[in-house]
VMD Tcl script that draws the C-alpha trace (Angstrom):
set ca {
  {-8.30 -24.55 -11.90}
  {-10.95 -22.11 -10.58}
  {-10.15 -18.46 -9.82}
  {-9.90 -19.12 -6.18}
  {-7.42 -21.66 -6.59}
  {-5.27 -19.55 -9.25}
  {-5.18 -16.84 -6.45}
  {-4.01 -19.15 -3.67}
  {-1.13 -20.61 -6.16}
  {0.03 -17.10 -7.03}
  {-0.14 -16.33 -3.36}
  {1.94 -19.23 -2.43}
  {4.69 -18.29 -4.77}
  {5.06 -14.63 -3.67}
  {7.42 -13.96 -0.68}
  {5.94 -13.49 2.76}
  {3.58 -10.37 3.08}
  {5.35 -9.06 5.91}
  {8.94 -8.73 4.33}
  {8.34 -5.12 3.18}
  {6.42 -2.70 5.24}
  {2.94 -2.09 3.80}
  {3.69 1.61 4.66}
  {6.48 1.70 2.03}
  {4.34 -0.04 -0.55}
  {1.55 2.56 0.01}
  {3.81 5.25 -0.12}
  {5.55 4.03 -3.39}
  {2.03 3.19 -5.11}
  {0.80 6.88 -4.52}
  {3.91 8.75 -5.41}
  {4.84 6.14 -8.09}
  {1.70 6.07 -9.68}
  {1.64 9.82 -9.88}
  {5.12 9.93 -11.33}
  {4.47 7.37 -13.96}
  {1.38 9.04 -14.96}
  {3.14 12.54 -15.27}
  {6.41 11.27 -16.87}
  {4.54 9.01 -19.37}
  {1.45 11.38 -19.84}
  {-0.66 8.10 -19.69}
  {-2.74 8.51 -16.75}
  {-3.84 4.72 -17.11}
  {-0.36 3.60 -16.57}
  {-0.09 5.61 -13.36}
  {-3.13 3.87 -12.22}
  {-1.67 0.42 -13.00}
  {1.25 1.29 -10.81}
  {-1.33 2.67 -7.87}
  {-3.36 -0.71 -8.24}
  {-0.46 -3.02 -8.21}
  {1.14 -1.44 -5.09}
  {-2.62 -1.33 -3.50}
  {-2.89 -4.88 -3.99}
  {0.43 -5.84 -2.67}
  {-0.13 -3.60 0.55}
  {-3.59 -5.18 0.67}
  {-2.32 -8.52 0.92}
  {-0.16 -7.63 3.91}
  {-3.10 -5.78 5.39}
  {-5.36 -8.81 5.08}
  {-2.79 -11.50 6.36}
  {-1.75 -9.31 9.42}
  {-4.61 -7.52 10.45}
  {-7.98 -8.96 9.05}
  {-10.55 -7.80 6.69}
  {-11.88 -4.91 8.75}
  {-8.65 -3.20 8.76}
  {-7.95 -4.20 5.12}
  {-11.05 -2.35 4.24}
  {-10.60 0.70 6.16}
  {-7.01 1.11 4.90}
  {-8.24 0.37 1.22}
  {-10.85 3.12 1.59}
  {-8.32 5.44 2.87}
  {-5.85 4.76 -0.13}
  {-8.37 5.23 -2.52}
  {-9.76 8.38 -0.82}
  {-6.45 9.64 -0.78}
  {-5.83 9.03 -4.33}
  {-9.32 10.83 -5.20}
  {-8.73 13.87 -2.48}
  {-5.22 14.42 -3.75}
  {-6.85 15.96 -7.01}
  {-8.86 18.89 -5.27}
  {-6.06 19.21 -2.50}
  {-3.52 19.71 -5.59}
  {-5.54 22.87 -6.78}
  {-4.80 24.36 -3.09}
  {-1.32 23.34 -2.61}
  {0.18 22.00 -5.74}
  {0.61 18.63 -7.11}
  {3.69 17.42 -5.61}
  {2.81 18.65 -2.21}
  {-0.66 17.09 -2.19}
  {0.87 13.64 -3.60}
  {3.26 13.69 -0.72}
  {0.95 14.97 1.87}
  {-1.78 11.92 0.99}
  {1.28 9.40 0.67}
  {2.48 10.41 4.26}
  {-1.20 10.10 5.71}
  {-1.62 6.66 4.18}
  {1.90 5.40 5.01}
  {1.54 6.69 8.78}
  {-1.85 4.73 9.02}
  {-0.43 1.63 7.48}
  {2.40 1.71 9.79}
  {0.42 2.44 12.74}
  {-2.12 -0.19 12.16}
  {-0.51 -2.99 10.75}
  {3.59 -2.65 10.40}
  {4.59 -1.67 13.64}
  {2.99 -4.86 14.84}
  {4.74 -7.12 12.35}
  {7.96 -5.58 12.87}
  {7.84 -5.69 16.71}
  {6.88 -9.58 16.28}
  {10.02 -10.04 13.70}
  {12.38 -8.33 16.40}
  {11.11 -10.50 19.51}
  {11.54 -13.59 17.22}
  {15.02 -12.50 16.41}
  {15.97 -11.85 19.85}
  {14.61 -15.31 21.03}
  {17.21 -16.79 18.61}
  {19.99 -14.78 19.68}
}
mol new
graphics top color blue
foreach p $ca { graphics top sphere $p radius 0.5 }
foreach p [lrange $ca 0 end-1] q [lrange $ca 1 end] { graphics top cylinder $p $q radius 0.2 }
display resetview
């Protein structure tokens, strides 16, 4: 089995990418990644949490909004991580992380999740 087939197989075993809002996944990645790094004092471990949530959110973005939106939100996610460091020097670590998480979460909700959950609500209304 090649790499592409392996990824497809893993993707098929995962739950639907729209079951959880990507905005929540993005916020948990940025906040959780920082918390893990701070609590364990192992920055790389925080990076693993950040990466894992970024991949989960990216899966939702790609399936729901396509490659262009995925690229834009991915850049914003990585830029938020990078910009949180200099911002922390001005406003503090936690306020910086929370600000960056809020911006990323809002962008993800506006560009992807609100459409997914509007469709889900319409489908539920049709069933009822």
